[in-house]
N, C-alpha and C positions, 0 to 999 in steps of 0.2 A: 870749603871743597872750589876750584878752579871752570869756572863756569865753563862750557865748549859748544861748540857750534859741530854740529854732525852733519857730513854730507854725507848722504847714504846714497853714492854712487859710487858706479862700480868704471873706474877709468879705461880698464883696457874694451870693458865690453863695448863705453861711449865711440873710444878710440877708433873702433874697427863698424860702429855704423857709420860715425862719422864719414868712415873712409870711403864709403859703400854708397854713399847719396847717390844717384841714379840722375846722370844730366835732364835734364828738366823739373827734377822733382825742386818743391817746396819744401821752407821751415817758416815757419812760425816760433819766434825768442818773444815767451814771456814774459810779463811783469810784475814780482811779485814786489809788491810794496807794504811795506808791514803795518807800514802809519794807516792802512785805506783794505782793513779786510770788511768784506761786507756779511761773511757766514762761513758759517762751519757747521758740518755736518756728519757725527759718528756713522754708522753704519755696519754691516756686518763683514764685508774681506774690506773697509777701507775707511780712510778719515779725508771725508772731501771741506775741506776751503774755498772760496773764494777772493782773491782780494783785485783793485782794480779794472776789474770785470775779465781778468783772467784768473782761472779756473787751475785747481790742484787737486792732487791726489796723491793718497800714502797705502801704500798694498801693506799691511797691520801683518803678513803673514812672513815677506821679503824683506819688507823697507826700502820697496823702490820708492821711491817718493816722484814723480812725474806730472808737469804738466798736460793741460787738454786738449786741441785745437783743432781746429778744422783739417790740418792738415795728418793728425793721426785721430782719432775719435769720431770729433765730431760733425754738426754738417753745418754750420754756421760758424759765426764771427760775431763780437761786439756784446759780450754780455751782460745782461742789465739785469739778472739775482736767480739764486737757485731755493728750490723747495722743495726738501724731505719728506716722504712717506716713512716713516717707520714700522706701521703697521706692516708695509706690502715690501719695503727695502727699496726701494725706487726714486733714483735724484731727478728733479723737474728741473732742466735750463733753460730760460728765459732770455731770448736775445732782446735784442731796441729794435731790431726788426718785427716782432711782436710770431716767431718764428719760432717752434718749443722742439728741445730733447730729452726723451727719458732715457737714464742711465740705472739699467736691471741690473739684481744681482749680480749676474754674471759677467758684468760690463760689457753688454751690448749695450747697445744703441740705436732708440725709434725715434724719428725721424715725424714730428706732425705739423707740416706747413701748413693746414690750413684756416689761419686768421691771418697769417704770410700772408700767404695766395685770396686772400678773400678780395673782392675787385667791390672794393666802397669808396668815397668821396671823405668821412669821418676818420677820423684815426683808430688806429688799432692797436691803439697802447696797452699791452698786457700792467695791472695793477697790484694786482696779489693773485695770491692762488693759495686755496685750504681742501680740505678733503675728507671723505664719507663715509661709510659702506660706499664701494666699489665705482664708486664716481669720485672725479675729480673738479671742481668747481675754480674755473679764471676766469676772472674779473678786469673788464675790459670799459676802453675810454668808449666803449656801443654796447657794452648791456654786460652778457657773461655769455660764457662756453661753460655746456658740461659734458665732460667725457668720461667716455666707460676706461677705466686702469684696468679691466678685467681683457682687455679687446683692443684697447687706446686709438679706440674709435670716438667720431664727434657723436655722441647724445644726441642732444638739445645746444642750442645756437640761440639766442635772447638776445634783438638787435632792439633796444627802447629809443638807440639816437641819445642817451643821457648814457654820462661817464657812471664806473659802477667801482668805487673804494674798493669794495672789499663782498664775496656769499659767502657764505655755509651754513652748510646742517649740522643743529641743532637737536637734538631729536629726533622731533615729526613736524621739527618747525624751517623754514630754507630763511633765511635772512639774510638781507641784505645791507646796503651802503651804500649811497650816494653822495657827494659834494655836501648837497641841502638839505636831504630828505632822508632818512632811516627806513625801512619795514620788516615787516614777516608778512610768514604764508605757508599755507602747509605745503608739506615737503613731494608727495604726490598730486600736484598739480602743475602742468604744465601754466606755465604763466604764462600768455602772448602778450601782455601790456604789464606797466607797469601799474597802473590803476587795481587791475587784480591781486596787487599785494595790499595788508594794512598798512598804514601806518604806525611806526616803529617810540617806541622812548628813546633810545637807544642815542647817543650822539653819530649825528651826521658825518661822512669824513672819515670816520674810524676803519680801523682794521677789525678782523674776527679771526679768532680761536679757537670752534671746539673744546670744550674741558669734558664736560658727562655731555646729558641727555638733558638736562636743563638748565645751565649754566655756561658760561664764554667769557673769553677776555674781549675787552672792547680796549682799540688803544689809541689814544688821539696823540694830543702833547701828555698827558697822564697813561697810567696805565687803573684800567679797574675789571672786576669781575660784574660781570650783569647776570643773574636768575632771572628767567621764566617762571610765571606763574601763572596758571591755565584759571582763569576764571566761567565762575556758572552762565553764564551765557554765549562762554565760547572764545571770548575773546583774554588779551592774554595781556598784561601788565611785566613788564620788564624794571627792574629795582635795578642800582648800579653803586655798588662801595664803591671807592678811590684804597689801589693797593699801594701806591706809589706816586710823586709828582715830577714821575718821568717817561720818558718816551719810549718803550720796547721796541728796540729791533730786530728780536728777533727771539721767537716761542719753540722749544719743543718741549716731544714726550719725553723722559727719564724714567728707568726702573722705581716707579712706584707714584708716579707724580711727574715736574715738568721744568724746566733749568729757562729763566726769561732775560734775556739782553738785553743793558744798557750800557753801548761803549761811552758814552755823552757822560756821564758818571762814572764812569769806571767799575760798574757794580755789576753782579751777577747775584737776578735771586733763585732761590729755590725754592718748588715750592709742592705742598701734598698733593695725594691723590684729586682733592679738593678744588683743586688753584688756589690756595691760601700759602701764602710769604711761609719760609718757616728758616730762614738761614739767607744771611746776605753778604755773599762775598765781595773783597777787595779784588777784582782782577789785573789791574795798575793797567785798565787800557786791553785788554788780551776779552778774545768771545771765548764762548765755554763750551763745548759737548758732552755729550753722554748719550749710549743710546742703551736705549730699554734692553736690549735681547743682553746686554752685556754685564761684567761680573759686578759694576758700578765705579771702575775708575772713566774720571773725563780728561777731558782733553784741552788743550786752549792753543791758538793762534793768535799772534802780533807783531809786533815787530822784529823781534828773532828769529822769527819761523813758526813751528809745530811741534808738540811738545806733549805727552803727559803729564797731566797738573803732579806737582811737587817734585816731577826730576827735570836735573839742570840740563838736559843734552836734547838740544830741538835740529830738527828738521828743518834746516832752507833750503829751499828749492833750488836748482841751477839754473837762473834765470836771471834778469836786468831789474833791477833793485830800484828803479824808478819809473812815472808810471808819461810820460812825454818825452819822449826817447825823440829827437831832433835834427844836430846836428853827427856826422861822422866821418873819421877821418880815420885814414889807414897807416900805422907805421910797420912800414914791409920789411925793414931793418931787425925790427924787433917782432914782425909776423905778426901783431896784433890790430886789432878793428877796436879804436876807439870811437863813442857813442854819449854825446852832453843830448842834456837838456836844453833851452831857450831862454835867449834874453827878451825880450818885444820885439817884433818883429812885422814885418808885412803877416805872416797866418797868426801871430798870437797879440794880445792888446795890453795881457799881465806879464811880467814877470816871471821862468819858475826856478829857483833856489838850485843853482849851480850842481849837478853831479856828473860826476863821470864814470862809466866801466870802461870794463874793454873785455874780450873777448879772441881766443887763442883757438877759436873752430871747435875746442872739444867744453871748457869753463870757464864763465861769466866772474868778474872780477869787481870789485867795488872798487876807483880807484881813489875818489875824490878826494883832492891836499885839505888838510886840516886850515880851517880859513877862509878858502874857496864863498865867494860873494852870495849872500840871500839875493841881490838885486837880476841875479843874470847874469848869464854868460854870448856869449858867440864861439864859431870855432876858432880849431886848435890847427895850429903850423906846429909841423916838428923841422930844429933845428936838421941845415943837408949835411953836417959833417957830428952830430950829434946823438943819436936817437932817445936818448933817456930825459932830451929834455925841451919839450911845445913852448910856444906862444897861447896863452887863454886873455882875448879882449872879452873885458868885459863893461857893465852897461857906466856903472860911477865911480867903480873903484880903477881903473888906468885896464893898463896892461900889465898882467901875470906870465911869470918865467917858471914854469915848473920843471924841477929836474929829479928823476924816479919817486914821481908822482908827493912832491913835498912843495910847497912856495919857495923859491929859493930865492926870488927876488920882483919888486911892485914894482912897477915904471910907473910915474902919475904927477903929477907938477912938482913935487918935491928934488922930482930929479931924474927930469925930463921937462920941453918946451910942451907937455901937455896941459889944458886948461879943463875948466870944469865951466859949462856953461846952464843956469839953469837943471842942479841937480845930477845936469847927462857929462860923463865923459869918451866915452865909446870910441877907443883906437881902433880903424877900421887898420887891420895889420896886414902886410906880405914878407915872405923872404925871397930874396932873391938868390941866384945860382950862385954868387958868391957866402953870404951867407949875413948879408947886411937885413938889416930888419929896416923896413918902410912901412911907415904911420901916417895916416890919415886924418884927420879930422879935421870935415871939409864945414862942420856945423859949431862948433865949439871952439873952432880958432881960426876968426875968419880973415887972420894977418900974417898968421903963417901954421897954412891948414899940414903942410909935406915935411915931416920929419926925417930922420936917421941915423940910423945905430948903426956903424957901424961893427964888421962882425969881428974885430979882432975885444971892443965893447962885449960886443953881445955875450964870450964870454968869463966877462969879470962879473963879481959878486956881489958890487958899487957900482956905478956911474952918474957922474952931475950933469944937472943941464946944460952946460959947454960939453958934454962927447957928443952932444948930438949936431946933427950938419942938417940945414936947411935950407934947402933946394926952394928957388922961389920959382910956384908953379898954377899959372893961371884958369880961372875957370871955377875953383872948387866951395865957394863960399856958394852955402845952399843949405838948406832951412831941416834935414832930416837925416838919417845916416841908416833908418833900419834897415835897408833892406840893401845896403851895400857891399858893390859887385869889386876887389879888386885884386887884380894877380901879375905875378912876373915872368913873364915868358923863360922859358928854362929846356926845350927843346929844340929853338933854330936861333944862329948863328947871332943873332941878338938880345941884347937885354932891352928889351923895352916891359916898361908900364900901364896899366890900363887901369880906367878909373871910372864907373858909374856909380852915381851915391845914391840907387835904387828910387831915385821917390820922381815923382809924373816931368814925364816927359826930360826929366834930363841930362847933356848930354854926354858919349862917351870922349873920355881925356886920354891919350895918350902920351907916355915922351921916352927917350931913348938918351937914357944913359949913357950907354956904351961901353959895359963893365965897371967904370967911374961912379962917384960918387960929386956931381957937381954946381956949380951953384945957378947954372943956368941951360938944363938940359934943352936938347931940342925938341917940341913936344908941339898937339896940334889939338884941336877942340872938333867935335866932328857931334853937330844935334837933327844929321836924320843924314843916310847911309844913300849910296847909287849901286843899283844890283846892277849883274850881269847886262839885260836889257838893259841900261839907262835907264831903268823905272827909280823911281824912288820908297826908301824902307824908311818910316819912321816905327815911333813905342810911344805905349804913352808911358810902361816900365819896363827895364833892365831888370831882370833873375838871376840871372849868372850867367855870369864869362867863365869858360873854360878852356885848354891850350890840347890839343893830343899830341897824339906821338911824334906828329913828326911837324910839329911848331902853329898847322892851323884854328887858331882861335876862336871855336862855335861858345853864341850867343845866346842865350833864351828870354825872351818876352812875353810879353802880355796878347803878343802879333806875330809867335812862334818862332823860329828856329831861323839862321843864316852863317855862315861860319867867313872866315874873313883869316889875312895874313898881315898878321899885325904891322910887318916891314912897309910898308904900301902904304899905311894910314899917314906916313907924310907926303906921297904923291903929290899934285893936285890933280892927275886923275884917280882916286881914289875906287878902287871897286868893292863892295862885297859879291859871297856868294850866293842870292837867293836862291836855296837847292832845289833844286827840280825831283822828283818822284815818274818817272816815265808811268802813262795808263796801261801801258802792251796791249791796246784791243785791236791792234790796227789802223787805230788812227794818228799817231805818231803826234797823240800831246802826251800834258805832266800834267799835274798838280805841284801847289808849292808843299814839302815837307810838315805837315803840321801847321796848316797855313788858318789861322786866327783863336789858334789853343794855344794857354799860356802856357808857356813849359819852365817850369821852377828850378830845374837841376839835370847837368849835364854831367855825363861819368865818363869813362876811354876807358874799356878793357885793354888783355892784352894781344889781341887782333888788332884791335884802332878802330874798333866798331866802336859805336856810340850810343849810351843807355838813358836813354830820354824820360824825367819825370815829369808828367803836366797836374794841369792844376784841376782837371773837368775827367778826362778819356782814362786814364792809368799811366799804365809804363811801357815804354818802346824800344825795341834794337831793333838799328837802323842803319847798316854797311858802312864804311869805313867813312865814304866817299856820301853819303845819306841818300840815294837816287837811290836807294834799296829798302823798305819796311819789313824788317825779315820773320820781324815775330810783335806782337803788341798786345797786354797783357789789362785784362778791367776786371771787374765784379760777377762778368758772365763767365768768363772762362778761366779763374785763374779764386787762389785763396782772399786774392784781395777785398776785405772790405769793404774798401773806397779805392771812390777812381782817384780818389786825390790824394797824389804821391808828392811829398817832403823834397827828400834828398832823397839820393840813389849810389855809392862807392862800388866801386869797385877791389877785391882783395886781389893786390897786384901777384901774388906767388899762386894762385889757384883760380879756380872756376866762379868761385860766390859771388854775385852780386848781393848788395843790403839795400834797402827801400827801408826811410820812417813815412807812417803813413798817420795818419788820425787814430786810429789801431791799435801802431804798435809797429814794432820790425818785423820787416821779413829778411826772410833770405833766399836766393831763386841759384839755383846749380844748372851756369849756361854750361854753350858745347862749344866755351875758348878758354884755353887757360895760356900761362906765358910760357913762348917760346925758350927750349931749354938748347944752353951751346953745339948739346953730346946728343944721344943715345943711350948713354949710359943707363940712367937714370926710371927707362923707360919703364912703364908697367900697366896692365889693362884689369881692371874689375867690373862682375863679380869676376873671379876664377877660382873653382872652375865653373863652368855657366849648369846649374845645373834643370830639372826638369820643371820644377817648377814657377823657374823664372822666366819669364816673359816679357823686357824689357832691350833696353837696351846694352850690349856692352862697350865700354868709354875708356879707351887708351890714351894714358897720356904721360906727360914728358920730353915729348918729341921736341924734335927743333925745328923753324917758324916753316909753313907752309911746307910741308910733308910730304913724300908720296909714297902712300901709302898701302901691301897690299897682302890681302890676306891669302894663304895656301895651303893645300891641305897637305897629308903625310906624306905622299908622292911625289912632293913640289909640287899640284900644278894649284895654277892664281887662277882660285874663285872668285872675288872680290877686288876688287879697285877705290882705292877714299882717299882722303885729300886733306888737311888735318888745318882747323881752326886755327890760328896760331900755334901752340904744341900738343891740341887736344886731337882728338877725331870719332867715331861711333861708328859700334856695329850692330848689325841687327839681327846679326848671326844667319844670313840670309845668301846665299850666292848671286850672280850678277841677277839674275831668272829669277830674284823673287820665292826663290822655295827656300825652305829652313833645310838648315848643316846636319848632318846625322852627328854620331857619335864619335867624339873620334878629338885629336890634339890636333890645331890649327895651329901653323907660325904664321908671322905678322912681320914684314920686312919693309923696311923704312928710305927714301933716299929725300934726298935733298932737290927738290922743286926745278934746281937751278941742276940741275945734273950730279954727280958724284957717285961714287961705288955704293952696292944695294948691300942688305946683312939685314940679318936674323937679330930683334931684338929685345922679342918677346913672343911666351907663345899660351894659346888658350885652349884649358881646356873645355869640351863640350858635351856634355850627359844626356841623352834621352830618356 
């Protein structure tokens, strides 16, 4: 039988959902990494599975396979582990910040933030969760917490100032394990201090799982069954028996026994109701699960996705297929977002094997070319006249030419002037407006660091080192190139190259090739810049260079953000714009934009506004000239799990803005989309506006900076708006802030600089 991957996704439903995302909405794009499955649980209605901190569930009735995150069902991000209570059919979700969600039988979520919100100086990390009669035991770095799972309230908090690895109720005893000592004590006693327990004989640092009232699993690097014997003197003797020499990662109750997953050995053990092993299953690295209330069927999850054991049809979630999303590039011609893993750089000390996925607004697809280097890669650059081809810079293998998702050619020391030094090659790449490929090797190639492959040669499937031209550019010999920035201007009349190698206090180097490839282009180097007020601006590290729609270059650094006209860099009195944001408090004073904040990346949207990713302060949206901070997003006011944002990318064909963070990839639906050349494709959504809808109606597909009038059926204008790029929003209120009545409202548009007015669409409002 031919094995198949079954994507249980209704495409039309997804398309409609995608089209209806309101301005201001967020979406988190979960990652499913089959080689990093952490847990699986067959519940009553769903099968839950956790991969690389991302939670998914399959509806067993409808076959809907969905990702759960803070933007839909959950209350937090960065999931550490999940635990399933099969007796009461609820799933416990533990977050890295010690927040807790409980997903109940009907799918509703109860949030328990008490541990996360507790004020204490010591660690609040959660180490393990077990279940007893109507209670849940949560082992933490400070002690343990007892939760009443009938009301989901904290019943007891035991602060011992000592890490507890696991705590469990076995019969009438409470067992507790710390990294160096294990204990037991009566379950009906409030143990205010550790000293109220008695030292036990089972292994310290173990994880515990009750089997019955007198036996339990004791799990360290090995797995044991431990038996409790009550002695005549009132003390307890605990004896243990080794059942296998492996570490169990997950124990689950099943119908008539238990399942014990040992992924390190690619095994799953079936045990009877006494805990004894009765069968060994070869899992091929998958995790197994079976519901104690089920019919005996088993589920497994691994690299191919989730499936019923014994069946070859897999449920693979529509998600990213790798766990460290970093680089992004948008292929405007194909309307595809490309996302890839990083090589070692400013943020990561290790190389991540190259993986590349695309996203078309609905579906994720793995387009990693066969033979992609395991040593990591850098950002992608698409050829301006061939959207099926991009160049991929790699850490040790040279420059890859990828066509239709396959490696067409590798530029390296055999067919180019590139050199390898200390195992590194790392060509820093930029493609100019004419399609010429510029490569800089400022570390590996000190004598000839710059080389150019003419556009005509780029189209060929084989080249030689003689096909490359090596202009003479000074000042490029450096020690590292891990975070280099290199751009070729495209939006001004000048063909200027700008390079900085990203190392400590290294200069910016400009050269002007005047649209040609010359041996000695006009060039200049700046180690310090002077702003509009004559004040110096210097930096420790330059993090990014971005050209906006007007040809102005924006530079992000460890000291903030500036902008400049690159053509003026060759003048004797080159001045930058150290952007000022007016305080608007009557003082007439202003502050430098993001002064002293590390700026990691800058992207430009359809309205020429700037989206700025920072290291410690989240994501900012500023006006086209930077003098107004329009929005700022951080952990306090958005789903972002971290205030570190690595990269930001704007979809040039829509209002989507993508950011990569330590927690993964987010998408934000902004209030700006690219302007259209006419009003022929304008539309509004949602339409009709139903009584339960409380958000804003989005009107998109307009010409740039349109004047928008909303009129009632009699032609009376009740509201006037202005588009940002090709989009605006209407809150369904008139000019006085009153909600409009049921009716059909006309949208009239005209250009801001004059022109005839026309009805371009209608919006039905139902109250």
